[in-house]
Each structure stands twice: as structure tokens, then as C-alpha cells.
PALUM-299029 format. One line per 8 residues: number of its first residue (from 1); their letters; for each residue x negated, y, z of C-alpha. Coordinates in pm, 1 decimal. Example, Ala and Ser with C-alpha at 12.3 -4.5 7.8 and 13.67 -1.06 7.14 Angstrom:
BEGIN
1) AS) -1230.0:-450.0:780.0; -1367.0:-106.0:714.0
END
This chain:
BEGIN
1) MDPLNILA) 1250.7:-128.9:1821.3; 1124.8:112.7:1487.6; 995.8:-132.9:1233.5; 651.3:-170.8:1212.8; 493.9:-54.3:852.5; 265.7:-234.6:656.9; 54.8:-113.9:432.0; -145.1:-366.6:143.5
9) VCTGNICR) -432.8:-251.3:-8.1; -642.5:-333.5:-280.2; -826.6:-174.7:-635.7; -575.5:-101.5:-894.9; -229.6:-191.0:-719.8; -120.7:-423.3:-937.4; -278.7:-762.1:-860.5; -364.0:-857.0:-492.6
17) SPLAEYHL) -193.0:-605.8:-272.2; 160.1:-627.8:-510.2; 129.5:-1043.5:-427.1; 119.4:-973.7:-35.9; 376.5:-708.4:-60.8; 666.8:-890.7:-215.1; 543.8:-1197.2:16.7; 567.6:-1023.2:372.6
25) KDALDPHD) 900.5:-843.6:203.5; 1011.7:-1175.6:140.7; 872.1:-1355.3:495.3; 954.0:-1069.5:732.5; 1287.4:-925.7:916.8; 1351.4:-599.7:739.0; 1489.9:-455.7:1049.1; 1146.3:-542.7:1229.5
33) FTISSAGT) 890.8:-455.2:909.1; 859.4:-213.9:645.8; 594.9:-317.1:368.2; 428.8:-77.0:98.1; 115.0:-153.4:-106.7; -132.5:127.7:-251.5; -465.6:102.3:-479.5; -790.4:274.5:-438.3
41) HAVQNGRV) -800.5:346.2:-816.0; -464.2:259.1:-915.9; -316.0:330.3:-1241.0; 4.0:539.9:-1146.9; 310.8:384.5:-1270.2; 109.3:78.6:-1357.1; 287.7:-292.3:-1403.0; 150.5:-587.8:-1207.8
49) SDPQIAIA) -55.1:-799.5:-1476.5; 152.0:-1080.0:-1661.0; -74.5:-1379.2:-1497.8; 23.4:-1281.2:-1083.8; 402.2:-1242.5:-1222.7; 374.8:-1576.8:-1375.2; 236.6:-1664.5:-1008.9; 485.8:-1450.2:-772.4
57) RRLGLTNI) 780.7:-1595.3:-985.8; 661.0:-1957.8:-889.1; 707.8:-1843.9:-537.1; 1061.4:-1675.8:-595.0; 944.5:-1287.8:-574.6; 1096.8:-1206.7:-881.1; 1094.0:-825.9:-774.8; 766.3:-782.8:-875.0
65) VHHKATQL) 841.7:-665.9:-1197.0; 990.0:-405.2:-1044.1; 646.7:-284.3:-919.3; 474.6:13.6:-998.9; 121.8:95.2:-875.9; 54.1:373.1:-634.4; -284.4:542.8:-540.5; -400.9:535.9:-171.2
73) TRRHIAQA) -375.5:859.2:11.3; -433.9:957.3:349.0; -72.4:1024.9:399.2; 8.0:639.1:325.8; -271.4:532.4:521.4; -157.9:737.5:847.8; 196.6:653.2:821.3; 112.7:254.3:855.9
81) DLILTATL) 54.9:106.1:1190.6; -104.3:-230.9:998.0; -319.1:-183.3:679.6; -439.0:-507.8:523.7; -647.4:-557.1:230.9; -758.7:-716.1:-21.4; -1139.8:-685.7:77.8; -1429.2:-503.8:285.5
89) GHRRSTVQ) -1463.8:-230.0:56.7; -1134.7:-161.9:46.9; -1150.0:-176.9:421.8; -1454.1:82.9:383.0; -1263.0:328.2:165.5; -964.6:322.1:366.6; -1137.4:424.8:698.3; -1360.0:652.4:439.6
97) ILPSASVK) -1026.6:859.6:415.3; -884.1:865.3:727.1; -1188.9:734.1:1015.2; -941.4:692.9:1249.0; -725.0:414.4:1094.2; -1033.9:137.4:1172.8; -821.1:44.8:1437.6; -546.8:-40.5:1216.0
105) TFTIREFA) -729.9:-176.7:941.9; -851.4:-497.4:864.5; -913.9:-714.0:549.9; -623.2:-998.4:544.1; -850.8:-1324.1:591.3; -983.7:-1097.0:856.9; -651.0:-1089.2:1049.7; -577.7:-1407.5:995.6
113) HLCSHVRE) -863.6:-1493.3:1125.5; -824.2:-1314.0:1431.4; -451.4:-1304.8:1523.4; -451.7:-1712.6:1587.4; -637.1:-1617.8:1851.2; -414.2:-1338.4:1949.2; -195.4:-1512.5:2274.3; 121.5:-1415.9:2396.2
121) QDITELIT) 11.6:-1270.3:2718.5; -215.0:-1025.8:2526.6; 105.4:-909.9:2370.4; 286.2:-868.6:2706.6; -0.4:-674.3:2845.0; 1.7:-404.5:2581.8; 405.5:-387.9:2604.9; 345.6:-355.3:2992.1
129) NRLPLAKV) 89.8:-84.6:2945.8; 404.6:107.2:2726.6; 164.3:57.6:2365.5; 405.3:205.7:2161.3; 581.7:-142.0:2006.7; 450.2:-31.3:1643.1; 111.7:-25.8:1759.7; 93.4:-353.8:1942.1
137) AATAVHQL) 82.6:-605.4:1656.8; -265.2:-421.2:1534.7; -436.9:-359.8:1868.0; -392.5:-701.8:1966.3; -623.4:-816.4:1679.0; -847.1:-493.3:1706.2; -918.7:-614.7:2062.8; -1070.7:-931.7:1975.0
145) RGHVDPPD) -1278.9:-810.5:1703.4; -1669.4:-864.2:1848.4; -1509.1:-1110.6:2096.9; -1452.5:-1437.0:1807.3; -1697.5:-1596.1:1606.6; -1690.1:-1475.2:1289.7; -1692.7:-1711.2:927.6; -1989.7:-1805.0:800.8
153) SSNDYNIS) -2004.6:-1543.0:508.3; -1845.0:-1222.9:514.3; -1723.1:-1324.7:127.9; -1478.6:-1527.1:332.4; -1324.2:-1216.3:447.0; -1215.7:-1104.1:64.5; -978.5:-1218.6:-152.8; -1140.9:-1237.5:-496.9
161) DPFGADEE) -1030.5:-971.6:-798.8; -845.9:-1206.8:-1065.5; -829.2:-886.1:-1293.7; -905.1:-928.9:-1671.0; -1043.5:-1315.4:-1542.6; -823.0:-1664.7:-1649.7; -521.8:-1810.7:-1499.3; -795.5:-2033.5:-1315.2
169) AYERSADQ) -907.8:-1724.1:-1097.4; -566.2:-1635.7:-1072.6; -492.3:-1911.8:-926.2; -771.0:-1876.0:-672.7; -720.3:-1575.0:-583.3; -305.0:-1658.8:-477.4; -440.6:-1955.9:-315.1; -659.0:-1750.1:-82.0
177) LLNALYIV) -439.7:-1455.7:-9.1; -144.6:-1679.3:62.3; -276.9:-1916.1:301.6; -408.0:-1596.8:495.9; -39.7:-1486.7:451.3; 95.1:-1767.8:598.9; -88.1:-1723.5:940.1; -28.6:-1314.9:959.3
185) ESYLTKVA) 324.5:-1362.5:844.9; 367.2:-1644.5:1161.0; 208.5:-1391.2:1398.4; 411.7:-1091.7:1308.4; 682.8:-1320.3:1354.1; 570.7:-1400.9:1676.5; 516.1:-1037.8:1782.6; 837.5:-890.8:1685.7
193) SVVQQSTV) 1043.2:-1197.3:1852.7; 840.8:-1117.2:2247.6; 876.0:-712.3:2158.4; 1265.6:-815.2:2118.8; 1261.2:-1010.6:2472.6; 1069.9:-743.5:2629.9; 1322.8:-492.7:2532.9; 1571.9:-728.2:2659.1
201) QQSTPLNT) 1463.2:-795.4:2989.8; 1319.3:-435.1:3050.2; 1694.8:-332.9:2952.5; 1945.0:-306.7:3293.9; 2248.0:-438.0:3205.1; 2588.2:-379.8:3391.3; 2589.9:-679.2:3660.4; 2280.3:-583.2:3843.3
209) AFPTEGNP) 2473.7:-331.7:4118.5; 2487.1:-638.5:4369.7; 2123.1:-766.6:4471.8; 2053.1:-1119.7:4630.6; 1731.6:-1231.7:4791.0; 1512.9:-1421.3:4574.4; 1745.7:-1358.9:4222.4; 1470.0:-1085.2:4109.5
217) HPSGKHSY) 1514.1:-948.2:3718.8; 1265.0:-942.4:3465.2; 1367.8:-558.9:3497.3; 1237.2:-551.9:3866.0; 1608.1:-507.0:3941.5; 1818.9:-804.7:4092.1; 2097.7:-978.0:3885.4; 2414.4:-1026.9:3979.0
225) DPLNPEQL) 2576.9:-1436.2:3944.7; 2920.5:-1448.8:3965.9; 2888.0:-1822.9:4038.8; 2694.5:-1715.5:4306.0; 2898.4:-1771.8:4672.9; 2711.3:-1505.0:4871.9; 2661.0:-1226.6:4592.1; 3087.3:-1256.6:4571.0
233) RMREQVSR) 3112.4:-1210.3:4949.7; 2861.9:-904.8:4918.3; 3090.2:-794.2:4660.1; 3381.2:-812.3:4850.6; 3269.9:-636.3:5155.8; 3149.4:-308.1:4911.6; 3518.1:-336.6:4725.4; 3666.7:-330.1:5087.1
241) RMREQLSQ) 3480.4:-78.6:5243.0; 3542.0:136.9:4923.8; 3917.4:107.5:4918.7; 3898.5:185.8:5286.2; 3725.2:518.0:5234.0; 3940.8:593.8:4936.3; 4273.7:541.9:5165.6; 4111.2:803.9:5461.2
249) GKLPMRRR) 4056.5:1031.5:5221.1; 3670.0:1030.4:5236.9; 3572.6:850.8:4855.8; 3686.4:1117.0:4606.6; 3872.5:982.8:4297.5; 3644.2:1020.0:3963.2; 3766.1:1279.3:3758.3; 3814.7:1206.0:3386.5
257) HAK) 3540.7:1464.2:3149.6; 3729.6:1705.3:3003.3; 3738.6:1670.7:2617.4
END
């Protein structure tokens, strides 16, 4: 499947969204996900603040030292399949740039709150309805908006901005972010697993040519079990008829394709 593109957004792209980006990169399979970040008011090529780098290093996210701030653009938003913002204000700013992005834009803590209510059945139904696989994760969560009780305060959907504050503020902000990310990462990993299983089931194996009653294949076909005596008998009957037709000249030999 095509990887799901995740975009993390904060203000300057030097504190909260870089930590989210590199934590997601560390936790998620790069074959299934691509992750980037940007800021609504970024200083182009700005570096991550020193206190945030210290926190990231403790988490083993040493590559964050190479991060350079990027300004959020309409193109970033359009290319993303899932947008995770630090605050409701960032979510609002993102949607103002591209209104159609509302269905895929959440604060990180909002997404964590909602995705914990998504059932595996909800994911498989979206796949069955032929929704593009990259859209499944966000759509399953978006469908729960208005159906799950919100937190007591809307501020609980925000991650506090530590920039310019003391070390304690950075630690508090990181705790808010990481507690949400662990839930988000678990959910996204589960979605990738369900999608992959569905993809395997929907593909047609080479051994589905000999159907038997009561042995349906998930794709709607029947599977061939080489240990099933009835299937072995049916296969031998087909093979014997084909040999007889071939000997009588009724079944043309298969020609090789010209190279």
C-alpha cells in the first residue's frame, strides 16, 4: 500500500511539532508512514530549541538536531493524509488555508482521545467500501466527531507552548505530547496491520482454482487445500479430462509469447 503521509504542525516548528515528527518516525514503520512537520509562523531553517533537543536526546531521538523549521503551506496541507496540530488554534489556521482539510486535521490530543474509540470493524468497513487506504486512519476518527464525549475543557485538546519558558514548562509540554503520541502511534500501527491483512485477503492466490463447498476464501473465491481428499479427487478429474482432450487434439498447446 502507499504510505500514509502525516504532517505535524505547531507555531514556529522548533519545539512541539519537531518532537512529534521525530517521535512518530521512530515509532512507525517507514514503509507504511511518511512524517514531516511545519509551522504556522516558522522562521525558515530555524533550529530546534536547546531544551527540546535535550528532551529528544533522552528519548533517543538524536536526529532532531538536524531539523530545520519549515513554513506551513497549502501544498503541505494538500499532500498530507493526516494533520496533527499542537493546538486548536493551529487546527483552525490549517483549515483556513485549505477548508477541505477539516476532515483530516486534528489536534494531537484530540486525535488520541477519539482514536481510542475506533473499533477494528470501523476500519474494515472503510476498506470494504473501497476508501483509499491512505485515508482510512483519518476518516475512521473523523466519523466519531460529535459521537464521543469531549474532555471537560477544550484546553485539554491543546499542548502548551514551552518556547521561551523554563525547563519545567518544556517537561510539561513534552508530557502532554508524549502521552497523546503513544495512543496515536498504537492506533496507526493497528490501522496499518488491518489494512495489510485486508490487502492479502483481497488478493487472489495461485491455489484458488479448485473450489469446494463450504470452504470459502475471504476474497469471495474458494481456496484449494492440498490436504483435502475431496479437492485432490476433483483436481485429478480435471487433470484427466485435460489430458484426454489434449490427446484428442481438442485442447491446443499453449504457445510461448514471442520475445
